C-alpha positions as CSV (number, residue, x, y, z in Angstrom):
1,M,-18.0,10.2,17.7
2,S,-19.5,9.1,21.0
3,Q,-19.4,11.0,24.3
4,G,-16.0,12.1,25.6
5,G,-14.5,12.1,22.1
6,A,-14.2,8.3,22.0
7,I,-14.6,6.6,18.6
8,D,-17.9,5.0,18.0
9,L,-17.0,1.8,16.2
10,D,-20.5,1.5,14.7
11,T,-20.1,4.8,12.8
12,S,-16.4,5.2,12.4
13,V,-15.0,5.0,8.9
14,A,-11.4,4.5,10.2
15,Y,-12.2,1.2,12.0
16,P,-13.7,-0.7,9.1
17,L,-11.0,0.7,6.9
18,K,-8.4,-0.8,9.2
19,Q,-10.3,-4.0,9.2
20,A,-10.4,-4.1,5.4
21,S,-6.6,-3.3,5.3
22,A,-5.8,-6.2,7.7
23,A,-8.1,-8.6,5.9
24,L,-6.5,-7.6,2.6
25,R,-3.0,-8.1,3.9
26,S,-3.9,-11.5,5.4
27,A,-5.6,-12.7,2.1
28,M,-2.6,-11.5,0.1
29,E,-0.1,-13.2,2.5
30,E,-2.2,-16.4,2.2
31,A,-2.2,-16.2,-1.6
32,L,1.5,-15.4,-1.9
33,R,2.7,-18.0,0.6
34,P,2.6,-21.0,-1.8
35,L,4.8,-19.0,-4.2
36,G,7.4,-18.5,-1.5
37,M,6.6,-14.8,-1.3
38,N,5.1,-12.4,1.2
39,V,3.5,-8.9,0.7
40,T,6.7,-7.0,1.2
41,R,8.6,-9.1,-1.4
42,Y,5.7,-8.8,-3.8
43,S,5.5,-5.1,-3.3
44,C,9.2,-4.7,-3.9
45,L,9.1,-6.7,-7.2
46,E,5.9,-4.8,-8.3
47,L,7.5,-1.4,-7.6
48,L,10.6,-2.4,-9.5
49,S,8.5,-3.5,-12.4
50,Q,6.7,-0.2,-12.6
51,R,9.6,2.0,-11.5
52,P,12.8,0.3,-12.8
53,G,16.0,1.7,-11.3
54,S,14.4,2.7,-8.0
55,S,16.6,3.3,-5.1
56,N,16.5,1.4,-1.8
57,S,14.9,4.5,-0.2
58,D,12.2,4.8,-2.9
59,L,11.4,1.1,-2.6
60,A,11.2,1.3,1.2
61,R,8.8,4.1,1.1
62,G,6.7,2.4,-1.5
63,A,6.6,-0.9,0.4
64,F,6.0,0.8,3.8
65,V,9.2,-0.6,5.4
66,T,12.4,0.9,6.7
67,R,15.4,1.5,4.5
68,Q,17.3,-1.1,6.5
69,S,14.6,-3.8,6.0
70,M,14.5,-3.0,2.3
71,N,18.2,-3.3,2.0
72,V,18.1,-6.8,3.6
73,L,15.3,-7.8,1.2
74,L,17.1,-6.4,-1.8
75,Q,20.3,-8.4,-0.9
76,A,18.2,-11.6,-0.6
77,L,16.4,-10.9,-3.9
78,E,19.8,-10.3,-5.5
79,Q,21.2,-13.6,-4.1
80,E,18.1,-15.4,-5.5
81,G,18.6,-13.9,-8.9
82,L,15.4,-11.9,-8.9
83,V,17.0,-8.4,-8.8
84,H,20.2,-6.9,-10.1
85,R,22.0,-3.9,-8.7
86,P,25.3,-2.6,-10.0
87,A,28.4,-3.3,-7.9
88,H,29.2,0.5,-7.8
89,A,26.8,3.4,-7.7
90,P,26.7,5.2,-11.1
91,V,25.9,8.5,-9.3
92,G,26.4,9.2,-5.6
93,K,25.6,6.2,-3.3
94,V,22.4,5.0,-4.9
95,L,22.4,1.5,-6.4
96,P,19.5,1.4,-8.8
97,A,17.7,-1.9,-8.7
98,Q,16.3,-3.8,-11.7
99,L,14.2,-6.9,-12.1
100,T,15.9,-9.8,-13.8
101,D,14.0,-12.1,-16.2
102,L,13.6,-14.6,-13.3
103,G,12.3,-11.7,-11.1
104,R,9.7,-10.9,-13.8
105,E,8.6,-14.5,-13.9
106,H,8.1,-14.6,-10.1
107,L,6.3,-11.3,-10.3
108,A,3.9,-12.6,-12.9
109,R,2.8,-15.5,-10.8
110,A,2.5,-13.3,-7.7
111,S,0.6,-10.6,-9.5
112,A,-2.0,-13.2,-10.7
113,A,-2.4,-14.3,-7.1
114,V,-2.8,-10.8,-5.8
115,R,-5.2,-9.9,-8.6
116,A,-7.4,-12.8,-7.6
117,V,-7.5,-11.5,-4.1
118,E,-8.5,-8.1,-5.3
119,V,-11.2,-9.6,-7.6
120,R,-12.6,-11.5,-4.6
121,M,-12.5,-8.3,-2.4
122,L,-14.5,-6.3,-5.0
123,A,-16.9,-9.1,-6.2
124,D,-19.9,-7.6,-4.5
125,L,-19.3,-4.0,-5.8
126,S,-20.6,-2.7,-9.1
127,P,-18.0,-1.0,-11.4
128,A,-19.5,2.4,-10.3
129,E,-19.1,1.4,-6.6
130,Q,-15.6,0.3,-7.2
131,A,-14.8,3.7,-8.9
132,A,-16.4,5.6,-6.0
133,A,-14.5,3.5,-3.5
134,L,-11.2,4.3,-5.3
135,R,-12.0,8.0,-5.4
136,A,-12.9,8.0,-1.7
137,L,-9.8,6.2,-0.6
138,Q,-7.6,8.5,-2.7
139,A,-9.3,11.5,-1.2
140,M,-8.7,10.2,2.3
141,T,-5.1,9.5,1.6
142,R,-4.6,13.0,0.2
143,A,-6.3,14.6,3.2
144,L,-3.9,12.8,5.6
145,Q,-0.8,13.3,3.6
146,D,-1.5,17.0,3.1
147,G,-1.8,17.3,6.9
148,G,-4.1,20.3,6.7
149,E,-7.8,20.9,6.9
150,P,-10.1,19.0,4.6
151,A,-10.9,20.7,1.3
152,G,-14.3,21.7,2.6
153,G,-13.0,23.3,5.8
154,S,-13.0,22.0,9.4
155,A,-15.3,19.3,10.5
156,A,-17.3,21.9,12.5
157,E,-17.7,24.0,9.3
158,Q,-18.7,21.0,7.3
159,D,-21.5,20.0,9.6
160,G,-22.6,23.6,10.1
161,G,-21.3,23.6,13.7
162,L,-23.7,20.8,14.6
163,G,-21.0,18.9,16.6
164,E,-20.4,22.0,18.7
165,R,-24.1,22.5,19.3
166,L,-24.6,18.8,20.3
167,G,-21.4,18.5,22.3
Protein backbone atom coordinates (compact mmCIF):
# COMPACT_ATOMS: atom_id res chain seq x y z
CA MET A 1 0.00 0.00 0.00
CA SER A 2 1.13 3.54 -0.61
CA GLN A 3 0.29 6.64 1.42
CA GLY A 4 -3.35 7.38 2.02
CA GLY A 5 -4.36 3.74 1.54
CA ALA A 6 -4.06 3.91 -2.27
CA ILE A 7 -2.95 0.79 -4.09
CA ASP A 8 0.69 0.71 -5.14
CA LEU A 9 0.51 -0.93 -8.56
CA ASP A 10 4.18 -1.96 -8.39
CA THR A 11 3.62 -4.15 -5.31
CA SER A 12 -0.08 -5.04 -5.55
CA VAL A 13 -0.96 -8.68 -6.18
CA ALA A 14 -4.51 -7.80 -7.24
CA TYR A 15 -3.48 -5.58 -10.16
CA PRO A 16 -1.32 -8.12 -12.04
CA LEU A 17 -3.90 -10.79 -11.19
CA LYS A 18 -6.55 -8.70 -12.96
CA GLN A 19 -4.13 -8.11 -15.86
CA ALA A 20 -3.55 -11.87 -16.15
CA SER A 21 -7.31 -12.50 -16.02
CA ALA A 22 -7.97 -9.97 -18.78
CA ALA A 23 -5.10 -11.31 -20.91
CA LEU A 24 -6.33 -14.89 -20.44
CA ARG A 25 -9.88 -14.00 -21.42
CA SER A 26 -8.66 -12.09 -24.47
CA ALA A 27 -6.44 -14.98 -25.58
CA MET A 28 -9.27 -17.46 -25.07
CA GLU A 29 -11.71 -15.29 -27.04
CA GLU A 30 -9.17 -15.06 -29.87
CA ALA A 31 -8.63 -18.83 -29.87
CA LEU A 32 -12.35 -19.61 -29.76
CA ARG A 33 -13.51 -17.06 -32.36
CA PRO A 34 -12.54 -19.18 -35.42
CA LEU A 35 -14.67 -21.97 -33.94
CA GLY A 36 -17.72 -19.70 -33.75
CA MET A 37 -17.51 -19.68 -29.99
CA ASN A 38 -16.75 -17.31 -27.13
CA VAL A 39 -15.66 -17.86 -23.54
CA THR A 40 -19.21 -17.95 -22.17
CA ARG A 41 -20.39 -20.54 -24.73
CA TYR A 42 -17.27 -22.62 -24.10
CA SER A 43 -17.74 -22.36 -20.31
CA CYS A 44 -21.34 -23.53 -20.59
CA LEU A 45 -20.41 -26.54 -22.73
CA GLU A 46 -17.45 -27.41 -20.48
CA LEU A 47 -19.62 -27.18 -17.36
CA LEU A 48 -22.28 -29.42 -18.95
CA SER A 49 -19.60 -31.92 -19.90
CA GLN A 50 -18.33 -32.11 -16.33
CA ARG A 51 -21.70 -31.66 -14.60
CA PRO A 52 -24.40 -33.18 -16.83
CA GLY A 53 -27.93 -32.21 -15.92
CA SER A 54 -26.95 -28.84 -14.48
CA SER A 55 -29.66 -26.27 -14.06
CA ASN A 56 -29.71 -22.84 -15.67
CA SER A 57 -28.81 -21.29 -12.29
CA ASP A 58 -25.88 -23.66 -11.73
CA LEU A 59 -24.53 -22.95 -15.21
CA ALA A 60 -24.94 -19.19 -14.76
CA ARG A 61 -22.95 -19.28 -11.52
CA GLY A 62 -20.26 -21.44 -13.09
CA ALA A 63 -19.91 -19.22 -16.15
CA PHE A 64 -20.13 -15.94 -14.19
CA VAL A 65 -23.20 -14.62 -16.01
CA THR A 66 -26.77 -13.85 -14.99
CA ARG A 67 -29.48 -16.51 -15.06
CA GLN A 68 -31.20 -14.51 -17.80
CA SER A 69 -28.07 -14.47 -19.96
CA MET A 70 -27.56 -18.18 -19.44
CA ASN A 71 -31.17 -18.91 -20.36
CA VAL A 72 -30.74 -17.02 -23.65
CA LEU A 73 -27.50 -18.91 -24.31
CA LEU A 74 -29.07 -22.30 -23.52
CA GLN A 75 -31.95 -21.56 -25.89
CA ALA A 76 -29.46 -20.73 -28.66
CA LEU A 77 -27.40 -23.86 -27.93
CA GLU A 78 -30.59 -25.94 -28.06
CA GLN A 79 -31.57 -24.44 -31.43
CA GLU A 80 -28.09 -25.25 -32.75
CA GLY A 81 -28.39 -28.84 -31.53
CA LEU A 82 -25.51 -28.59 -29.04
CA VAL A 83 -27.62 -28.97 -25.90
CA HIS A 84 -30.83 -30.79 -25.04
CA ARG A 85 -33.29 -29.91 -22.28
CA PRO A 86 -36.56 -31.73 -21.64
CA ALA A 87 -39.78 -29.97 -22.67
CA HIS A 88 -41.10 -30.31 -19.12
CA ALA A 89 -39.22 -30.19 -15.84
CA PRO A 90 -38.93 -33.65 -14.27
CA VAL A 91 -38.94 -32.01 -10.81
CA GLY A 92 -40.04 -28.47 -9.94
CA LYS A 93 -39.13 -25.87 -12.55
CA VAL A 94 -35.58 -27.00 -13.31
CA LEU A 95 -34.87 -28.11 -16.89
CA PRO A 96 -31.64 -30.12 -16.62
CA ALA A 97 -29.40 -29.54 -19.63
CA GLN A 98 -27.33 -32.22 -21.40
CA LEU A 99 -24.74 -32.00 -24.15
CA THR A 100 -25.67 -33.65 -27.43
CA ASP A 101 -23.15 -35.57 -29.53
CA LEU A 102 -22.75 -32.45 -31.68
CA GLY A 103 -22.20 -30.41 -28.50
CA ARG A 104 -19.44 -32.80 -27.41
CA GLU A 105 -17.78 -32.47 -30.84
CA HIS A 106 -17.83 -28.67 -30.62
CA LEU A 107 -16.53 -28.83 -27.05
CA ALA A 108 -13.63 -31.09 -28.03
CA ARG A 109 -12.39 -28.53 -30.59
CA ALA A 110 -12.91 -25.64 -28.18
CA SER A 111 -11.17 -27.46 -25.32
CA ALA A 112 -8.11 -28.06 -27.51
CA ALA A 113 -7.99 -24.35 -28.36
CA VAL A 114 -8.35 -23.31 -24.72
CA ARG A 115 -5.76 -25.86 -23.59
CA ALA A 116 -3.29 -24.39 -26.10
CA VAL A 117 -3.85 -20.96 -24.51
CA GLU A 118 -3.22 -22.40 -21.05
CA VAL A 119 -0.06 -24.16 -22.21
CA ARG A 120 1.18 -20.86 -23.69
CA MET A 121 0.33 -19.02 -20.45
CA LEU A 122 2.26 -21.52 -18.32
CA ALA A 123 5.20 -22.08 -20.70
CA ASP A 124 7.71 -20.14 -18.59
CA LEU A 125 6.73 -21.82 -15.31
CA SER A 126 8.21 -25.06 -14.02
CA PRO A 127 5.79 -27.79 -12.86
CA ALA A 128 6.56 -26.80 -9.26
CA GLU A 129 5.83 -23.13 -10.01
CA GLN A 130 2.58 -24.11 -11.74
CA ALA A 131 1.52 -26.14 -8.70
CA ALA A 132 2.44 -23.28 -6.36
CA ALA A 133 0.51 -20.79 -8.51
CA LEU A 134 -2.55 -23.06 -8.46
CA ARG A 135 -2.40 -23.39 -4.67
CA ALA A 136 -1.97 -19.63 -4.24
CA LEU A 137 -4.90 -18.82 -6.54
CA GLN A 138 -7.10 -21.37 -4.76
CA ALA A 139 -6.16 -19.88 -1.37
CA MET A 140 -6.96 -16.34 -2.59
CA THR A 141 -10.32 -17.49 -3.91
CA ARG A 142 -11.17 -19.24 -0.64
CA ALA A 143 -10.18 -16.18 1.39
CA LEU A 144 -12.50 -13.95 -0.63
CA GLN A 145 -15.37 -16.42 -0.73
CA ASP A 146 -15.17 -17.09 3.00
CA GLY A 147 -15.54 -13.35 3.59
CA GLY A 148 -13.67 -13.53 6.87
CA GLU A 149 -10.21 -12.88 8.15
CA PRO A 150 -7.28 -14.67 6.48
CA ALA A 151 -6.36 -17.99 8.09
CA GLY A 152 -3.33 -16.36 9.74
CA GLY A 153 -5.34 -13.51 11.28
CA SER A 154 -5.63 -9.90 10.22
CA ALA A 155 -3.07 -8.22 7.99
CA ALA A 156 -1.82 -6.27 11.02
CA GLU A 157 -1.37 -9.51 12.98
CA GLN A 158 0.40 -11.16 10.04
CA ASP A 159 2.97 -8.38 9.70
CA GLY A 160 3.38 -8.07 13.45
CA GLY A 161 1.63 -4.71 13.42
CA LEU A 162 4.30 -3.27 11.16
CA GLY A 163 1.70 -1.52 9.01
CA GLU A 164 0.33 0.26 12.07
CA ARG A 165 3.83 1.28 13.21
CA LEU A 166 4.70 2.64 9.75
CA GLY A 167 1.34 4.28 9.04
